[in-house]
C-alpha positions as CSV (number, residue, x, y, z in Angstrom):
1,M,58.7,165.5,30.2
2,T,60.5,165.6,33.5
3,T,64.0,164.1,33.2
4,A,66.3,162.5,35.7
5,E,68.6,165.5,35.6
6,Q,65.8,167.8,36.8
7,I,65.1,165.9,40.0
8,M,68.6,164.6,40.9
9,H,71.0,166.2,43.4
10,T,74.5,166.9,42.2
11,D,76.6,166.8,45.4
12,V,77.8,163.2,44.8
13,R,81.2,161.8,45.6
14,W,83.0,158.8,44.2
15,I,85.2,156.4,46.1
16,P,87.7,154.0,44.4
17,A,87.1,150.3,44.7
18,T,90.4,150.0,46.7
19,E,89.2,152.4,49.5
20,S,88.5,150.8,52.9
21,L,85.0,150.8,54.4
22,D,86.0,152.8,57.4
23,R,87.0,155.6,55.1
24,A,83.7,155.2,53.2
25,A,81.8,155.6,56.5
26,Q,83.9,158.7,57.4
27,I,83.0,160.2,54.0
28,M,79.3,159.4,54.6
29,R,79.5,161.1,58.0
30,E,81.3,164.2,56.6
31,T,78.9,164.7,53.7
32,D,75.8,163.5,55.5
33,I,74.8,160.9,52.9
34,G,74.0,157.2,53.1
35,A,75.5,155.8,49.8
36,L,78.6,156.2,47.8
37,P,79.2,155.1,44.1
38,V,82.3,153.0,43.7
39,S,84.6,153.3,40.7
40,D,87.0,150.7,39.3
41,A,90.6,151.3,38.1
42,D,89.3,152.7,34.8
43,G,87.1,155.2,36.4
44,R,83.9,153.3,35.6
45,M,81.1,152.8,38.2
46,C,81.2,149.3,39.5
47,G,78.6,149.5,42.2
48,I,77.3,151.4,45.2
49,V,78.1,151.1,48.9
50,T,75.5,152.1,51.5
51,D,75.7,152.6,55.2
52,R,73.5,149.6,55.6
53,D,75.9,147.5,53.6
54,I,78.7,148.5,55.9
55,V,76.7,147.5,59.0
56,V,75.0,144.4,57.7
57,K,77.6,142.9,55.4
58,C,80.8,143.9,57.2
59,V,80.4,144.8,60.9
60,A,77.6,142.4,61.6
61,M,79.7,139.6,60.0
62,G,82.6,140.3,62.3
63,H,84.8,141.8,59.7
64,D,87.1,144.8,60.3
65,P,85.9,147.8,58.1
66,A,89.5,149.0,58.0
67,K,90.5,145.8,56.2
68,V,87.6,145.4,53.8
69,T,87.5,147.5,50.6
70,A,84.5,149.0,48.9
71,G,85.1,146.8,45.8
72,Q,84.8,143.7,47.9
73,L,81.4,144.8,49.1
74,C,79.9,145.6,45.7
75,E,77.8,142.9,44.2
76,G,76.0,142.4,41.0
77,T,75.7,144.8,38.0
78,P,75.5,148.5,38.9
79,R,72.3,150.2,37.9
80,W,72.3,153.8,36.5
81,A,70.0,156.2,34.6
82,G,70.8,158.6,31.8
83,A,70.6,162.3,32.6
84,D,68.0,162.8,29.9
85,E,66.0,159.7,30.8
86,D,62.3,160.2,31.7
87,V,61.5,160.1,35.5
88,G,58.8,157.5,34.9
89,S,61.4,155.2,33.3
90,V,63.8,155.8,36.2
91,L,61.1,155.0,38.7
92,A,60.2,151.9,36.9
93,A,63.8,150.8,36.9
94,M,64.1,151.5,40.7
95,E,60.9,149.6,41.3
96,S,62.0,146.7,39.1
97,H,65.4,146.3,40.8
98,R,64.1,147.3,44.3
99,V,66.7,150.1,44.7
100,R,66.2,153.3,46.6
101,R,69.1,155.2,45.0
102,M,69.8,155.6,41.3
103,P,73.1,157.1,40.0
104,V,72.6,159.5,37.0
105,V,75.3,159.4,34.2
106,K,76.0,161.8,31.5
107,D,78.7,161.4,28.8
108,K,79.9,158.3,30.8
109,K,80.4,160.4,33.9
110,L,78.5,160.5,37.2
111,V,76.6,163.8,37.4
112,G,74.1,163.2,40.2
113,M,72.1,160.8,42.3
114,I,68.3,160.2,42.6
115,T,67.2,159.2,46.1
116,E,63.8,158.7,47.8
117,A,64.1,162.3,49.2
118,D,64.5,163.6,45.6
119,I,61.4,161.7,44.6
120,A,59.5,163.0,47.6
121,R,60.3,166.6,46.6
122,H,59.3,166.3,42.9
123,L,56.5,163.8,42.7
124,S,52.8,164.0,43.9
125,E,51.6,162.3,47.0
126,H,49.9,159.6,44.9
127,E,53.0,158.9,42.9
128,I,55.1,158.8,46.1
129,A,52.7,156.3,47.7
130,D,52.7,154.1,44.6
131,F,56.5,154.1,44.4
132,V,56.9,153.2,48.1
133,E,54.3,150.4,47.7
134,R,56.1,148.9,44.7
135,I,59.6,149.2,46.0
136,C,58.9,148.0,49.5
137,A,56.3,145.4,48.8
138,E,57.1,141.7,49.0
139,Q,55.6,138.9,47.0
140,P,52.6,137.5,49.0
141,A,53.3,134.0,50.2
142,S,49.9,133.4,51.9
143,P,46.2,134.6,51.9
144,E,47.0,136.7,54.9
145,A,49.9,138.3,53.0
146,A,47.6,138.8,50.0
147,A,45.0,140.5,52.2
148,A,47.7,142.8,53.6
149,A,48.8,143.7,50.1
150,A,45.2,144.7,49.3
151,A,45.1,147.1,52.2
152,P,44.8,150.9,51.4
153,R,48.0,152.5,50.1
154,P,50.1,154.4,52.5
155,T,50.0,158.2,52.5
156,A,52.9,160.6,52.1
157,S,52.9,161.1,55.9
158,D,53.2,157.3,56.4
159,Y,56.0,157.3,53.9
160,L,57.8,160.1,55.6
161,A,57.4,158.4,59.0
162,E,58.8,155.2,57.6
163,L,61.7,157.2,56.2
164,A,62.3,158.8,59.6
165,R,62.2,155.3,61.3
166,R,64.7,153.9,58.7
167,A,66.9,157.0,59.2
168,R,67.0,156.4,63.0
169,V,67.9,152.7,62.4
170,A,70.6,153.8,59.9
171,V,72.0,156.4,62.4
172,E,72.1,153.7,65.2
173,A,73.8,151.3,62.8
174,L,76.2,154.0,61.7
175,E,77.0,154.9,65.3
176,A,77.7,151.3,66.0
177,A,80.0,151.2,63.0
178,R,81.7,154.4,64.2
179,T,82.3,152.8,67.6
180,E,83.7,149.7,66.0
181,T,85.8,151.8,63.6
182,R,87.0,154.0,66.5
183,D,88.0,151.0,68.5
184,A,89.8,149.5,65.5
185,L,91.6,152.8,64.8
186,A,92.6,153.1,68.5
187,S,94.0,149.5,68.3
188,R,95.9,150.4,65.1
189,V,97.2,153.6,66.7
190,E,98.4,151.7,69.8
191,R,100.1,149.1,67.6
192,A,101.7,151.8,65.5
193,R,102.9,153.6,68.7
194,T,104.4,150.3,70.1
195,D,106.1,149.6,66.8
196,A,107.5,153.2,66.7
197,E,108.8,152.9,70.2
198,R,110.4,149.5,69.3
199,M,112.0,151.1,66.2
200,A,113.2,154.0,68.3
201,D,114.8,151.7,70.8
202,G,116.4,149.7,68.0
203,L,117.6,152.9,66.3
204,H,119.0,154.2,69.6
205,S,120.9,151.0,70.2
206,G,122.2,151.2,66.6
207,V,123.4,154.7,67.1
208,I,125.2,153.8,70.4
209,A,126.8,150.8,68.6
210,A,127.8,153.0,65.7
211,E,129.3,155.6,68.1
212,Q,131.3,152.9,70.0
213,E,132.5,151.5,66.7
214,A,133.5,154.9,65.5
215,V,135.4,155.6,68.8
216,E,137.2,152.2,68.6
217,R,138.2,152.8,65.0
218,W,139.4,156.3,65.8
219,S,141.4,155.0,68.8
220,K,143.0,152.4,66.5
221,I,143.8,155.0,63.9
222,Q,145.4,157.2,66.5
223,A,147.4,154.2,67.9
224,D,148.5,153.2,64.4
225,W,149.5,156.8,63.6
226,K,151.4,157.1,66.9
227,D,153.3,153.9,66.1
228,H,154.0,155.2,62.7
229,V,155.2,158.5,64.0
230,L,157.5,156.8,66.6
231,S,158.8,154.5,63.9
232,M,159.6,157.5,61.7
233,R,161.3,159.3,64.6
234,T,163.3,156.2,65.4
235,H,164.3,155.8,61.8
236,A,165.2,159.5,61.6
237,R,167.3,159.2,64.8
238,D,169.1,156.1,63.4
239,R,169.8,158.0,60.1
240,R,171.0,161.0,62.1
241,A,173.3,158.9,64.3
242,A,174.7,157.1,61.2
243,R,175.4,160.5,59.6
244,N,177.0,161.7,62.8
245,A,179.2,158.6,63.1
246,E,180.3,159.0,59.5
247,E,181.1,162.7,60.2
248,L,183.1,161.8,63.3
249,A,185.1,159.1,61.4
250,R,185.8,161.6,58.6
251,R,187.0,164.2,61.2
252,A,189.1,161.6,63.0
253,E,190.7,160.7,59.7
254,Y,191.4,164.3,59.0
255,A,192.8,164.8,62.5
256,E,195.1,161.7,62.0
257,R,196.3,163.2,58.7
258,Y,196.9,166.6,60.4
259,S,198.7,164.9,63.2
260,A,201.1,163.0,60.9
261,L,201.7,166.2,58.9
262,A,202.4,168.1,62.1
263,T,204.8,165.5,63.2
264,A,206.6,165.6,59.9
265,L,206.8,169.4,60.1
266,A,208.1,169.2,63.6
267,A,210.8,166.8,62.6
268,A,211.7,169.0,59.7
269,A,211.9,172.0,62.0
270,I,214.2,170.1,64.4
271,Q,216.5,169.1,61.6
272,E,216.5,172.6,60.3
273,A,217.4,173.8,63.8
274,Q,220.2,171.3,64.0
275,Y,221.5,172.5,60.7
276,A,221.3,176.1,61.9
277,A,223.2,175.2,65.1
278,L,225.9,173.4,63.1
279,E,226.3,176.3,60.7
280,A,226.6,178.7,63.7
281,A,229.3,176.5,65.3
282,L,231.2,176.4,62.0
283,A,230.9,180.1,61.7
284,R,232.3,180.6,65.2
285,A,235.2,178.2,64.5
286,D,236.1,180.1,61.4
287,A,236.0,183.3,63.3
288,R,238.5,182.0,65.9
289,G,240.6,180.2,63.3
290,D,239.9,176.9,65.0
291,A,239.6,173.7,63.1
292,W,236.1,172.5,62.4
293,P,234.7,170.2,64.8
294,E,234.3,166.5,63.9
């Protein structure tokens, strides 16, 4: 029995449901794939986003891929196959749900993806043709449609040619999405540049205002300090002058006392001289035998 794990390819990438579609398109371009499984906040698969979904459901509807998330584009219940599931069962599920890509899960984790290319590599020409007929066929709505449905089944070459045509259509659509995304990104970059220049101008004005305020505050501090220093100097001079006046008054008082003392001493010296002169006169009188003068 051939299992899904045997025919799947394993180079599969997830994207979170919150990722934008322009980033999803970039990942598709980088990895050369046309579909990305989408995971929710709990890490569970909640859907698949294809390049056609981005073009038809987003760009063609006039939406900006940079503003639409992958989760907003996912619709319905996601389909997946078990890694040990039989290929026949997987093909039946793909035919039943009309899907061209089937995620493969093992132990609740994505391990691979089955696409039409994987089917073409591992199935016979008859099985490929049968699969293509069932997955691409529409319900006949008229006898003409019924007759078309009864036509011979397409061959593997027809199937590959159809795949090539669809690939070209997908490439053209993806290129259109790229152009749209590139224009949107250029617009966003221009807006960001303008906002940055506006912020830079505002920041420059703020810096100039802050410098002016700092200069004014520093000038005020210098002026206040100068006034304070002058006040301290004036106060010091006043105190010094007061001390000098007190010293001069004290010295004047001492000088006045010294002058009075000198005057008293001079008077005492004069009196003593007078006494000495009188004693000399008396001594001379005694020596001559004269009477003492009155």
